[in-house]
PyMOL CGO cylinders between C-alpha atoms (Angstrom):
from pymol import cmd
from pymol.cgo import CYLINDER

trace = [
    CYLINDER, 87.66, 95.75, 68.83, 84.57, 93.49, 68.58, 0.3, 1, 1, 1, 1, 1, 1,
    CYLINDER, 84.57, 93.49, 68.58, 81.94, 92.89, 71.24, 0.3, 1, 1, 1, 1, 1, 1,
    CYLINDER, 81.94, 92.89, 71.24, 82.34, 90.23, 73.83, 0.3, 1, 1, 1, 1, 1, 1,
    CYLINDER, 82.34, 90.23, 73.83, 80.25, 87.10, 73.44, 0.3, 1, 1, 1, 1, 1, 1,
    CYLINDER, 80.25, 87.10, 73.44, 76.89, 87.16, 75.19, 0.3, 1, 1, 1, 1, 1, 1,
    CYLINDER, 76.89, 87.16, 75.19, 78.22, 85.02, 78.02, 0.3, 1, 1, 1, 1, 1, 1,
    CYLINDER, 78.22, 85.02, 78.02, 80.93, 87.61, 78.74, 0.3, 1, 1, 1, 1, 1, 1,
    CYLINDER, 80.93, 87.61, 78.74, 78.70, 90.69, 78.75, 0.3, 1, 1, 1, 1, 1, 1,
    CYLINDER, 78.70, 90.69, 78.75, 77.66, 92.22, 82.07, 0.3, 1, 1, 1, 1, 1, 1,
    CYLINDER, 77.66, 92.22, 82.07, 74.46, 94.06, 82.81, 0.3, 1, 1, 1, 1, 1, 1,
    CYLINDER, 74.46, 94.06, 82.81, 74.97, 97.81, 82.53, 0.3, 1, 1, 1, 1, 1, 1,
    CYLINDER, 74.97, 97.81, 82.53, 74.28, 99.58, 85.83, 0.3, 1, 1, 1, 1, 1, 1,
    CYLINDER, 74.28, 99.58, 85.83, 75.84, 102.96, 85.02, 0.3, 1, 1, 1, 1, 1, 1,
    CYLINDER, 75.84, 102.96, 85.02, 77.04, 104.93, 82.02, 0.3, 1, 1, 1, 1, 1, 1,
    CYLINDER, 77.04, 104.93, 82.02, 80.09, 107.18, 81.83, 0.3, 1, 1, 1, 1, 1, 1,
    CYLINDER, 80.09, 107.18, 81.83, 80.32, 109.47, 78.78, 0.3, 1, 1, 1, 1, 1, 1,
    CYLINDER, 80.32, 109.47, 78.78, 83.76, 110.94, 78.14, 0.3, 1, 1, 1, 1, 1, 1,
    CYLINDER, 83.76, 110.94, 78.14, 84.70, 109.72, 81.63, 0.3, 1, 1, 1, 1, 1, 1,
    CYLINDER, 84.70, 109.72, 81.63, 81.81, 111.49, 83.39, 0.3, 1, 1, 1, 1, 1, 1,
    CYLINDER, 81.81, 111.49, 83.39, 78.75, 109.68, 84.86, 0.3, 1, 1, 1, 1, 1, 1,
    CYLINDER, 78.75, 109.68, 84.86, 75.34, 110.42, 83.26, 0.3, 1, 1, 1, 1, 1, 1,
    CYLINDER, 75.34, 110.42, 83.26, 71.85, 109.61, 84.39, 0.3, 1, 1, 1, 1, 1, 1,
    CYLINDER, 71.85, 109.61, 84.39, 70.62, 107.96, 81.21, 0.3, 1, 1, 1, 1, 1, 1,
    CYLINDER, 70.62, 107.96, 81.21, 71.93, 107.31, 77.73, 0.3, 1, 1, 1, 1, 1, 1,
    CYLINDER, 71.93, 107.31, 77.73, 70.45, 105.82, 74.53, 0.3, 1, 1, 1, 1, 1, 1,
    CYLINDER, 70.45, 105.82, 74.53, 71.33, 102.38, 73.22, 0.3, 1, 1, 1, 1, 1, 1,
    CYLINDER, 71.33, 102.38, 73.22, 73.46, 103.97, 70.54, 0.3, 1, 1, 1, 1, 1, 1,
    CYLINDER, 73.46, 103.97, 70.54, 75.48, 107.18, 70.98, 0.3, 1, 1, 1, 1, 1, 1,
    CYLINDER, 75.48, 107.18, 70.98, 73.76, 110.17, 69.29, 0.3, 1, 1, 1, 1, 1, 1,
    CYLINDER, 73.76, 110.17, 69.29, 76.85, 110.63, 67.08, 0.3, 1, 1, 1, 1, 1, 1,
    CYLINDER, 76.85, 110.63, 67.08, 75.94, 107.46, 65.21, 0.3, 1, 1, 1, 1, 1, 1,
    CYLINDER, 75.94, 107.46, 65.21, 72.69, 108.91, 63.90, 0.3, 1, 1, 1, 1, 1, 1,
    CYLINDER, 72.69, 108.91, 63.90, 74.60, 111.85, 62.39, 0.3, 1, 1, 1, 1, 1, 1,
    CYLINDER, 74.60, 111.85, 62.39, 77.14, 109.53, 60.80, 0.3, 1, 1, 1, 1, 1, 1,
    CYLINDER, 77.14, 109.53, 60.80, 77.55, 107.33, 57.76, 0.3, 1, 1, 1, 1, 1, 1,
    CYLINDER, 77.55, 107.33, 57.76, 78.97, 103.86, 57.47, 0.3, 1, 1, 1, 1, 1, 1,
    CYLINDER, 78.97, 103.86, 57.47, 82.54, 103.62, 56.22, 0.3, 1, 1, 1, 1, 1, 1,
    CYLINDER, 82.54, 103.62, 56.22, 84.45, 100.59, 55.02, 0.3, 1, 1, 1, 1, 1, 1,
    CYLINDER, 84.45, 100.59, 55.02, 86.50, 98.89, 57.74, 0.3, 1, 1, 1, 1, 1, 1,
    CYLINDER, 86.50, 98.89, 57.74, 90.13, 98.30, 56.73, 0.3, 1, 1, 1, 1, 1, 1,
    CYLINDER, 90.13, 98.30, 56.73, 91.59, 94.79, 56.96, 0.3, 1, 1, 1, 1, 1, 1,
    CYLINDER, 91.59, 94.79, 56.96, 94.95, 93.77, 58.37, 0.3, 1, 1, 1, 1, 1, 1,
    CYLINDER, 94.95, 93.77, 58.37, 97.68, 94.06, 55.78, 0.3, 1, 1, 1, 1, 1, 1,
    CYLINDER, 97.68, 94.06, 55.78, 96.55, 97.52, 54.61, 0.3, 1, 1, 1, 1, 1, 1,
    CYLINDER, 96.55, 97.52, 54.61, 99.32, 100.05, 55.07, 0.3, 1, 1, 1, 1, 1, 1,
    CYLINDER, 99.32, 100.05, 55.07, 97.36, 102.56, 57.19, 0.3, 1, 1, 1, 1, 1, 1,
    CYLINDER, 97.36, 102.56, 57.19, 96.94, 99.91, 59.91, 0.3, 1, 1, 1, 1, 1, 1,
    CYLINDER, 96.94, 99.91, 59.91, 100.64, 99.23, 60.19, 0.3, 1, 1, 1, 1, 1, 1,
    CYLINDER, 100.64, 99.23, 60.19, 102.26, 102.58, 60.77, 0.3, 1, 1, 1, 1, 1, 1,
    CYLINDER, 102.26, 102.58, 60.77, 102.02, 105.17, 63.52, 0.3, 1, 1, 1, 1, 1, 1,
    CYLINDER, 102.02, 105.17, 63.52, 99.26, 107.55, 62.54, 0.3, 1, 1, 1, 1, 1, 1,
    CYLINDER, 99.26, 107.55, 62.54, 99.55, 111.33, 62.33, 0.3, 1, 1, 1, 1, 1, 1,
    CYLINDER, 99.55, 111.33, 62.33, 98.71, 113.60, 65.26, 0.3, 1, 1, 1, 1, 1, 1,
    CYLINDER, 98.71, 113.60, 65.26, 95.50, 115.56, 64.91, 0.3, 1, 1, 1, 1, 1, 1,
    CYLINDER, 95.50, 115.56, 64.91, 96.69, 119.12, 64.48, 0.3, 1, 1, 1, 1, 1, 1,
    CYLINDER, 96.69, 119.12, 64.48, 95.34, 122.09, 66.48, 0.3, 1, 1, 1, 1, 1, 1,
    CYLINDER, 95.34, 122.09, 66.48, 93.64, 123.44, 63.36, 0.3, 1, 1, 1, 1, 1, 1,
    CYLINDER, 93.64, 123.44, 63.36, 91.45, 120.33, 63.23, 0.3, 1, 1, 1, 1, 1, 1,
    CYLINDER, 91.45, 120.33, 63.23, 90.02, 120.70, 66.75, 0.3, 1, 1, 1, 1, 1, 1,
    CYLINDER, 90.02, 120.70, 66.75, 86.44, 121.96, 66.62, 0.3, 1, 1, 1, 1, 1, 1,
    CYLINDER, 86.44, 121.96, 66.62, 86.24, 121.50, 62.87, 0.3, 1, 1, 1, 1, 1, 1,
    CYLINDER, 86.24, 121.50, 62.87, 83.23, 120.08, 61.02, 0.3, 1, 1, 1, 1, 1, 1,
    CYLINDER, 83.23, 120.08, 61.02, 85.55, 117.52, 59.36, 0.3, 1, 1, 1, 1, 1, 1,
    CYLINDER, 85.55, 117.52, 59.36, 86.75, 116.11, 62.67, 0.3, 1, 1, 1, 1, 1, 1,
    CYLINDER, 86.75, 116.11, 62.67, 83.22, 116.07, 64.06, 0.3, 1, 1, 1, 1, 1, 1,
    CYLINDER, 83.22, 116.07, 64.06, 81.96, 114.20, 61.00, 0.3, 1, 1, 1, 1, 1, 1,
    CYLINDER, 81.96, 114.20, 61.00, 84.76, 111.67, 61.27, 0.3, 1, 1, 1, 1, 1, 1,
    CYLINDER, 84.76, 111.67, 61.27, 83.83, 110.94, 64.91, 0.3, 1, 1, 1, 1, 1, 1,
    CYLINDER, 83.83, 110.94, 64.91, 80.18, 110.56, 63.93, 0.3, 1, 1, 1, 1, 1, 1,
    CYLINDER, 80.18, 110.56, 63.93, 81.03, 108.22, 61.08, 0.3, 1, 1, 1, 1, 1, 1,
    CYLINDER, 81.03, 108.22, 61.08, 83.30, 106.14, 63.29, 0.3, 1, 1, 1, 1, 1, 1,
    CYLINDER, 83.30, 106.14, 63.29, 80.51, 105.63, 65.87, 0.3, 1, 1, 1, 1, 1, 1,
    CYLINDER, 80.51, 105.63, 65.87, 78.13, 104.63, 63.12, 0.3, 1, 1, 1, 1, 1, 1,
    CYLINDER, 78.13, 104.63, 63.12, 80.63, 102.22, 61.59, 0.3, 1, 1, 1, 1, 1, 1,
    CYLINDER, 80.63, 102.22, 61.59, 81.53, 100.72, 64.99, 0.3, 1, 1, 1, 1, 1, 1,
    CYLINDER, 81.53, 100.72, 64.99, 77.91, 99.82, 65.76, 0.3, 1, 1, 1, 1, 1, 1,
    CYLINDER, 77.91, 99.82, 65.76, 77.28, 98.37, 62.31, 0.3, 1, 1, 1, 1, 1, 1,
    CYLINDER, 77.28, 98.37, 62.31, 80.44, 96.25, 62.65, 0.3, 1, 1, 1, 1, 1, 1,
    CYLINDER, 80.44, 96.25, 62.65, 79.38, 95.09, 66.16, 0.3, 1, 1, 1, 1, 1, 1,
    CYLINDER, 79.38, 95.09, 66.16, 82.39, 96.65, 67.85, 0.3, 1, 1, 1, 1, 1, 1,
    CYLINDER, 82.39, 96.65, 67.85, 83.13, 98.22, 71.20, 0.3, 1, 1, 1, 1, 1, 1,
    CYLINDER, 83.13, 98.22, 71.20, 85.95, 100.38, 69.85, 0.3, 1, 1, 1, 1, 1, 1,
    CYLINDER, 85.95, 100.38, 69.85, 87.22, 101.67, 66.52, 0.3, 1, 1, 1, 1, 1, 1,
    CYLINDER, 87.22, 101.67, 66.52, 90.26, 103.69, 65.52, 0.3, 1, 1, 1, 1, 1, 1,
    CYLINDER, 90.26, 103.69, 65.52, 90.45, 106.16, 62.63, 0.3, 1, 1, 1, 1, 1, 1,
    CYLINDER, 90.45, 106.16, 62.63, 92.87, 104.03, 60.65, 0.3, 1, 1, 1, 1, 1, 1,
    CYLINDER, 92.87, 104.03, 60.65, 90.22, 101.27, 60.69, 0.3, 1, 1, 1, 1, 1, 1,
    CYLINDER, 90.22, 101.27, 60.69, 88.16, 103.49, 58.40, 0.3, 1, 1, 1, 1, 1, 1,
    CYLINDER, 88.16, 103.49, 58.40, 91.22, 104.37, 56.33, 0.3, 1, 1, 1, 1, 1, 1,
    CYLINDER, 91.22, 104.37, 56.33, 92.02, 107.72, 57.97, 0.3, 1, 1, 1, 1, 1, 1,
    CYLINDER, 92.02, 107.72, 57.97, 95.65, 108.38, 58.98, 0.3, 1, 1, 1, 1, 1, 1,
    CYLINDER, 95.65, 108.38, 58.98, 94.90, 110.19, 62.29, 0.3, 1, 1, 1, 1, 1, 1,
    CYLINDER, 94.90, 110.19, 62.29, 95.40, 109.32, 65.96, 0.3, 1, 1, 1, 1, 1, 1,
    CYLINDER, 95.40, 109.32, 65.96, 91.80, 109.03, 67.14, 0.3, 1, 1, 1, 1, 1, 1,
    CYLINDER, 91.80, 109.03, 67.14, 89.47, 106.31, 68.43, 0.3, 1, 1, 1, 1, 1, 1,
    CYLINDER, 89.47, 106.31, 68.43, 85.86, 105.97, 69.59, 0.3, 1, 1, 1, 1, 1, 1,
    CYLINDER, 85.86, 105.97, 69.59, 84.47, 103.47, 72.11, 0.3, 1, 1, 1, 1, 1, 1,
    CYLINDER, 84.47, 103.47, 72.11, 81.23, 102.13, 73.64, 0.3, 1, 1, 1, 1, 1, 1,
    CYLINDER, 81.23, 102.13, 73.64, 82.45, 99.43, 75.94, 0.3, 1, 1, 1, 1, 1, 1,
    CYLINDER, 82.45, 99.43, 75.94, 81.48, 97.84, 79.28, 0.3, 1, 1, 1, 1, 1, 1,
    CYLINDER, 81.48, 97.84, 79.28, 83.93, 97.16, 82.06, 0.3, 1, 1, 1, 1, 1, 1,
    CYLINDER, 83.93, 97.16, 82.06, 83.86, 94.05, 84.23, 0.3, 1, 1, 1, 1, 1, 1,
    CYLINDER, 83.86, 94.05, 84.23, 81.56, 95.75, 86.75, 0.3, 1, 1, 1, 1, 1, 1,
    CYLINDER, 81.56, 95.75, 86.75, 78.90, 96.39, 84.12, 0.3, 1, 1, 1, 1, 1, 1,
    CYLINDER, 78.90, 96.39, 84.12, 79.63, 100.11, 83.74, 0.3, 1, 1, 1, 1, 1, 1,
    CYLINDER, 79.63, 100.11, 83.74, 79.20, 101.28, 80.15, 0.3, 1, 1, 1, 1, 1, 1,
    CYLINDER, 79.20, 101.28, 80.15, 81.85, 103.67, 78.88, 0.3, 1, 1, 1, 1, 1, 1,
    CYLINDER, 81.85, 103.67, 78.88, 81.17, 105.84, 75.78, 0.3, 1, 1, 1, 1, 1, 1,
    CYLINDER, 81.17, 105.84, 75.78, 83.34, 108.45, 74.13, 0.3, 1, 1, 1, 1, 1, 1,
    CYLINDER, 83.34, 108.45, 74.13, 86.26, 109.28, 71.88, 0.3, 1, 1, 1, 1, 1, 1,
    CYLINDER, 86.26, 109.28, 71.88, 89.91, 110.17, 72.38, 0.3, 1, 1, 1, 1, 1, 1,
    CYLINDER, 89.91, 110.17, 72.38, 92.07, 112.28, 70.07, 0.3, 1, 1, 1, 1, 1, 1,
    CYLINDER, 92.07, 112.28, 70.07, 95.84, 111.89, 70.11, 0.3, 1, 1, 1, 1, 1, 1,
    CYLINDER, 95.84, 111.89, 70.11, 95.76, 109.17, 72.82, 0.3, 1, 1, 1, 1, 1, 1,
    CYLINDER, 95.76, 109.17, 72.82, 98.80, 108.39, 74.97, 0.3, 1, 1, 1, 1, 1, 1,
    CYLINDER, 98.80, 108.39, 74.97, 98.75, 105.29, 77.23, 0.3, 1, 1, 1, 1, 1, 1,
    CYLINDER, 98.75, 105.29, 77.23, 100.33, 105.65, 80.67, 0.3, 1, 1, 1, 1, 1, 1,
    CYLINDER, 100.33, 105.65, 80.67, 103.16, 103.23, 81.32, 0.3, 1, 1, 1, 1, 1, 1,
    CYLINDER, 103.16, 103.23, 81.32, 102.20, 100.17, 83.31, 0.3, 1, 1, 1, 1, 1, 1,
    CYLINDER, 102.20, 100.17, 83.31, 103.36, 99.66, 86.89, 0.3, 1, 1, 1, 1, 1, 1,
    CYLINDER, 103.36, 99.66, 86.89, 104.05, 95.87, 87.06, 0.3, 1, 1, 1, 1, 1, 1,
    CYLINDER, 104.05, 95.87, 87.06, 103.78, 95.88, 90.84, 0.3, 1, 1, 1, 1, 1, 1,
    CYLINDER, 103.78, 95.88, 90.84, 100.21, 97.09, 91.02, 0.3, 1, 1, 1, 1, 1, 1,
    CYLINDER, 100.21, 97.09, 91.02, 98.83, 96.29, 87.57, 0.3, 1, 1, 1, 1, 1, 1,
    CYLINDER, 98.83, 96.29, 87.57, 98.90, 92.58, 86.80, 0.3, 1, 1, 1, 1, 1, 1,
    CYLINDER, 98.90, 92.58, 86.80, 98.55, 91.08, 83.35, 0.3, 1, 1, 1, 1, 1, 1,
    CYLINDER, 98.55, 91.08, 83.35, 95.32, 89.30, 82.58, 0.3, 1, 1, 1, 1, 1, 1,
    CYLINDER, 95.32, 89.30, 82.58, 94.81, 86.83, 79.74, 0.3, 1, 1, 1, 1, 1, 1,
    CYLINDER, 94.81, 86.83, 79.74, 91.54, 87.05, 77.81, 0.3, 1, 1, 1, 1, 1, 1,
    CYLINDER, 91.54, 87.05, 77.81, 90.26, 86.44, 74.31, 0.3, 1, 1, 1, 1, 1, 1,
    CYLINDER, 90.26, 86.44, 74.31, 90.70, 89.45, 72.06, 0.3, 1, 1, 1, 1, 1, 1,
    CYLINDER, 90.70, 89.45, 72.06, 89.55, 90.19, 68.53, 0.3, 1, 1, 1, 1, 1, 1,
    CYLINDER, 89.55, 90.19, 68.53, 89.58, 93.06, 66.09, 0.3, 1, 1, 1, 1, 1, 1,
    CYLINDER, 89.58, 93.06, 66.09, 87.18, 94.49, 63.52, 0.3, 1, 1, 1, 1, 1, 1,
    CYLINDER, 87.18, 94.49, 63.52, 90.14, 94.67, 61.14, 0.3, 1, 1, 1, 1, 1, 1,
    CYLINDER, 90.14, 94.67, 61.14, 90.82, 90.97, 61.64, 0.3, 1, 1, 1, 1, 1, 1,
    CYLINDER, 90.82, 90.97, 61.64, 87.25, 89.85, 60.91, 0.3, 1, 1, 1, 1, 1, 1,
    CYLINDER, 87.25, 89.85, 60.91, 86.12, 86.71, 62.69, 0.3, 1, 1, 1, 1, 1, 1,
    CYLINDER, 86.12, 86.71, 62.69, 88.69, 85.05, 64.95, 0.3, 1, 1, 1, 1, 1, 1,
    CYLINDER, 88.69, 85.05, 64.95, 89.81, 85.73, 68.51, 0.3, 1, 1, 1, 1, 1, 1,
    CYLINDER, 89.81, 85.73, 68.51, 92.98, 84.79, 70.36, 0.3, 1, 1, 1, 1, 1, 1,
    CYLINDER, 92.98, 84.79, 70.36, 94.14, 84.82, 73.98, 0.3, 1, 1, 1, 1, 1, 1,
    CYLINDER, 94.14, 84.82, 73.98, 96.34, 87.77, 74.80, 0.3, 1, 1, 1, 1, 1, 1,
    CYLINDER, 96.34, 87.77, 74.80, 97.79, 89.11, 78.05, 0.3, 1, 1, 1, 1, 1, 1,
    CYLINDER, 97.79, 89.11, 78.05, 97.18, 92.79, 78.81, 0.3, 1, 1, 1, 1, 1, 1,
    CYLINDER, 97.18, 92.79, 78.81, 97.32, 94.91, 81.99, 0.3, 1, 1, 1, 1, 1, 1,
    CYLINDER, 97.32, 94.91, 81.99, 94.15, 94.84, 84.14, 0.3, 1, 1, 1, 1, 1, 1,
    CYLINDER, 94.15, 94.84, 84.14, 94.09, 98.65, 84.43, 0.3, 1, 1, 1, 1, 1, 1,
    CYLINDER, 94.09, 98.65, 84.43, 94.74, 101.42, 81.84, 0.3, 1, 1, 1, 1, 1, 1,
    CYLINDER, 94.74, 101.42, 81.84, 94.87, 105.19, 81.74, 0.3, 1, 1, 1, 1, 1, 1,
    CYLINDER, 94.87, 105.19, 81.74, 94.76, 107.05, 78.42, 0.3, 1, 1, 1, 1, 1, 1,
    CYLINDER, 94.76, 107.05, 78.42, 95.39, 110.78, 78.10, 0.3, 1, 1, 1, 1, 1, 1,
    CYLINDER, 95.39, 110.78, 78.10, 94.40, 112.84, 75.11, 0.3, 1, 1, 1, 1, 1, 1,
    CYLINDER, 94.40, 112.84, 75.11, 91.81, 115.39, 73.95, 0.3, 1, 1, 1, 1, 1, 1,
    CYLINDER, 91.81, 115.39, 73.95, 88.20, 115.58, 72.89, 0.3, 1, 1, 1, 1, 1, 1,
    CYLINDER, 88.20, 115.58, 72.89, 87.28, 116.77, 69.42, 0.3, 1, 1, 1, 1, 1, 1,
    CYLINDER, 87.28, 116.77, 69.42, 87.06, 120.36, 70.61, 0.3, 1, 1, 1, 1, 1, 1,
    CYLINDER, 87.06, 120.36, 70.61, 90.64, 120.20, 71.98, 0.3, 1, 1, 1, 1, 1, 1,
    CYLINDER, 90.64, 120.20, 71.98, 89.83, 119.90, 75.71, 0.3, 1, 1, 1, 1, 1, 1,
    CYLINDER, 89.83, 119.90, 75.71, 92.23, 117.65, 77.67, 0.3, 1, 1, 1, 1, 1, 1,
    CYLINDER, 92.23, 117.65, 77.67, 90.94, 114.22, 78.67, 0.3, 1, 1, 1, 1, 1, 1,
    CYLINDER, 90.94, 114.22, 78.67, 92.02, 111.49, 81.09, 0.3, 1, 1, 1, 1, 1, 1,
    CYLINDER, 92.02, 111.49, 81.09, 90.12, 108.22, 80.61, 0.3, 1, 1, 1, 1, 1, 1,
    CYLINDER, 90.12, 108.22, 80.61, 90.78, 105.28, 82.92, 0.3, 1, 1, 1, 1, 1, 1,
    CYLINDER, 90.78, 105.28, 82.92, 89.35, 101.78, 82.97, 0.3, 1, 1, 1, 1, 1, 1,
    CYLINDER, 89.35, 101.78, 82.97, 89.72, 98.30, 84.33, 0.3, 1, 1, 1, 1, 1, 1,
    CYLINDER, 89.72, 98.30, 84.33, 89.01, 94.84, 83.01, 0.3, 1, 1, 1, 1, 1, 1,
    CYLINDER, 89.01, 94.84, 83.01, 87.49, 94.63, 79.55, 0.3, 1, 1, 1, 1, 1, 1,
    CYLINDER, 87.49, 94.63, 79.55, 87.37, 98.40, 79.10, 0.3, 1, 1, 1, 1, 1, 1,
    CYLINDER, 87.37, 98.40, 79.10, 91.08, 98.65, 80.00, 0.3, 1, 1, 1, 1, 1, 1,
    CYLINDER, 91.08, 98.65, 80.00, 91.69, 96.10, 77.23, 0.3, 1, 1, 1, 1, 1, 1,
    CYLINDER, 91.69, 96.10, 77.23, 89.68, 98.22, 74.81, 0.3, 1, 1, 1, 1, 1, 1,
    CYLINDER, 89.68, 98.22, 74.81, 91.65, 101.37, 75.66, 0.3, 1, 1, 1, 1, 1, 1,
    CYLINDER, 91.65, 101.37, 75.66, 94.94, 99.55, 75.11, 0.3, 1, 1, 1, 1, 1, 1,
    CYLINDER, 94.94, 99.55, 75.11, 93.74, 97.86, 71.93, 0.3, 1, 1, 1, 1, 1, 1,
    CYLINDER, 93.74, 97.86, 71.93, 92.57, 101.10, 70.34, 0.3, 1, 1, 1, 1, 1, 1,
    CYLINDER, 92.57, 101.10, 70.34, 95.61, 103.10, 71.41, 0.3, 1, 1, 1, 1, 1, 1,
    CYLINDER, 95.61, 103.10, 71.41, 97.72, 100.32, 69.85, 0.3, 1, 1, 1, 1, 1, 1,
    CYLINDER, 97.72, 100.32, 69.85, 95.92, 100.97, 66.55, 0.3, 1, 1, 1, 1, 1, 1,
    CYLINDER, 95.92, 100.97, 66.55, 96.96, 104.61, 66.56, 0.3, 1, 1, 1, 1, 1, 1,
    CYLINDER, 96.96, 104.61, 66.56, 100.56, 103.42, 67.00, 0.3, 1, 1, 1, 1, 1, 1,
    CYLINDER, 100.56, 103.42, 67.00, 100.24, 101.12, 63.94, 0.3, 1, 1, 1, 1, 1, 1,
    CYLINDER, 100.24, 101.12, 63.94, 99.82, 97.89, 65.92, 0.3, 1, 1, 1, 1, 1, 1,
    CYLINDER, 99.82, 97.89, 65.92, 97.11, 95.29, 65.38, 0.3, 1, 1, 1, 1, 1, 1,
    CYLINDER, 97.11, 95.29, 65.38, 96.55, 92.84, 68.24, 0.3, 1, 1, 1, 1, 1, 1,
    CYLINDER, 96.55, 92.84, 68.24, 97.94, 90.01, 66.09, 0.3, 1, 1, 1, 1, 1, 1,
    CYLINDER, 97.94, 90.01, 66.09, 101.31, 91.77, 66.21, 0.3, 1, 1, 1, 1, 1, 1,
    CYLINDER, 101.31, 91.77, 66.21, 101.46, 90.86, 69.90, 0.3, 1, 1, 1, 1, 1, 1,
    CYLINDER, 101.46, 90.86, 69.90, 100.89, 87.14, 69.24, 0.3, 1, 1, 1, 1, 1, 1,
    CYLINDER, 100.89, 87.14, 69.24, 103.51, 84.51, 68.60, 0.3, 1, 1, 1, 1, 1, 1,
    CYLINDER, 103.51, 84.51, 68.60, 104.22, 83.67, 64.97, 0.3, 1, 1, 1, 1, 1, 1,
    CYLINDER, 104.22, 83.67, 64.97, 102.29, 80.42, 65.30, 0.3, 1, 1, 1, 1, 1, 1,
    CYLINDER, 102.29, 80.42, 65.30, 99.27, 82.10, 66.92, 0.3, 1, 1, 1, 1, 1, 1,
    CYLINDER, 99.27, 82.10, 66.92, 99.28, 84.84, 64.31, 0.3, 1, 1, 1, 1, 1, 1,
    CYLINDER, 99.28, 84.84, 64.31, 99.34, 82.35, 61.45, 0.3, 1, 1, 1, 1, 1, 1,
    CYLINDER, 99.34, 82.35, 61.45, 96.43, 80.44, 62.96, 0.3, 1, 1, 1, 1, 1, 1,
    CYLINDER, 96.43, 80.44, 62.96, 94.35, 83.62, 63.44, 0.3, 1, 1, 1, 1, 1, 1,
    CYLINDER, 94.35, 83.62, 63.44, 94.96, 84.77, 59.86, 0.3, 1, 1, 1, 1, 1, 1,
    CYLINDER, 94.96, 84.77, 59.86, 93.96, 81.34, 58.52, 0.3, 1, 1, 1, 1, 1, 1,
    CYLINDER, 93.96, 81.34, 58.52, 90.76, 81.49, 60.56, 0.3, 1, 1, 1, 1, 1, 1,
    CYLINDER, 90.76, 81.49, 60.56, 90.10, 85.02, 59.29, 0.3, 1, 1, 1, 1, 1, 1,
    CYLINDER, 90.10, 85.02, 59.29, 90.28, 83.76, 55.71, 0.3, 1, 1, 1, 1, 1, 1,
    CYLINDER, 90.28, 83.76, 55.71, 87.55, 81.25, 56.45, 0.3, 1, 1, 1, 1, 1, 1,
    CYLINDER, 87.55, 81.25, 56.45, 85.33, 83.56, 58.50, 0.3, 1, 1, 1, 1, 1, 1,
    CYLINDER, 85.33, 83.56, 58.50, 85.58, 86.97, 56.85, 0.3, 1, 1, 1, 1, 1, 1,
    CYLINDER, 85.58, 86.97, 56.85, 82.84, 86.60, 54.26, 0.3, 1, 1, 1, 1, 1, 1,
    CYLINDER, 82.84, 86.60, 54.26, 80.24, 85.75, 56.91, 0.3, 1, 1, 1, 1, 1, 1,
    CYLINDER, 80.24, 85.75, 56.91, 81.37, 88.76, 58.98, 0.3, 1, 1, 1, 1, 1, 1,
    CYLINDER, 81.37, 88.76, 58.98, 81.08, 91.12, 56.03, 0.3, 1, 1, 1, 1, 1, 1,
    CYLINDER, 81.08, 91.12, 56.03, 77.59, 89.81, 55.24, 0.3, 1, 1, 1, 1, 1, 1,
    CYLINDER, 77.59, 89.81, 55.24, 76.49, 90.36, 58.84, 0.3, 1, 1, 1, 1, 1, 1,
    CYLINDER, 76.49, 90.36, 58.84, 77.73, 93.93, 58.72, 0.3, 1, 1, 1, 1, 1, 1,
    CYLINDER, 77.73, 93.93, 58.72, 75.73, 94.57, 55.55, 0.3, 1, 1, 1, 1, 1, 1,
    CYLINDER, 75.73, 94.57, 55.55, 72.65, 93.16, 57.24, 0.3, 1, 1, 1, 1, 1, 1,
    CYLINDER, 72.65, 93.16, 57.24, 73.22, 95.32, 60.32, 0.3, 1, 1, 1, 1, 1, 1,
    CYLINDER, 73.22, 95.32, 60.32, 73.53, 98.44, 58.18, 0.3, 1, 1, 1, 1, 1, 1,
    CYLINDER, 73.53, 98.44, 58.18, 70.23, 97.67, 56.52, 0.3, 1, 1, 1, 1, 1, 1,
    CYLINDER, 70.23, 97.67, 56.52, 68.53, 96.91, 59.84, 0.3, 1, 1, 1, 1, 1, 1,
    CYLINDER, 68.53, 96.91, 59.84, 69.76, 100.14, 61.43, 0.3, 1, 1, 1, 1, 1, 1,
    CYLINDER, 69.76, 100.14, 61.43, 68.69, 102.18, 58.39, 0.3, 1, 1, 1, 1, 1, 1,
    CYLINDER, 68.69, 102.18, 58.39, 72.12, 103.18, 57.02, 0.3, 1, 1, 1, 1, 1, 1,
]
cmd.load_cgo(trace, "trace")
């Protein structure tokens, strides 16, 4: 999921890492400096359009899983995203990372393994329409209705249980990234006409997006 435009971004007044408040935090999560940039998959590639595999218990605490999380943070920042799922770097596992503000300006940073989204209560969780984009649909955005509040349950990379909740833009991020692990790109939730328009726009915009990512990687020293 890409960053909001500048006009949509709020000033960060607090940071929550893995759901817990922290006193201070660097501009980029430390994982990114341990990681390497990976290629971001593009809609149409098979790994984006099927439910991904559960991360098995033998993977928790492993160097391989830790390196994947580090690489995903690195790739997310280079691609100017606020969230990134493992299948967006070509890995068939249920996992995503995030560094995303909510509408109150709180910055949320972390990762979730084997995420499961709580079912929405229509009575107390209204739908909100906002522009949404995706790093695997490089360039365009489209209006999409999603619940205002979201709760995702899963695990950290060591296997400890997690419950991450969010509202506003962060709730949208949690839902967007969990969708990825289920094999859904946000364009799958659009009407056929909207989807066609977005894909046409992507064709015209993608080269510029890829060039900007290359420039970001060079600027950040990757």
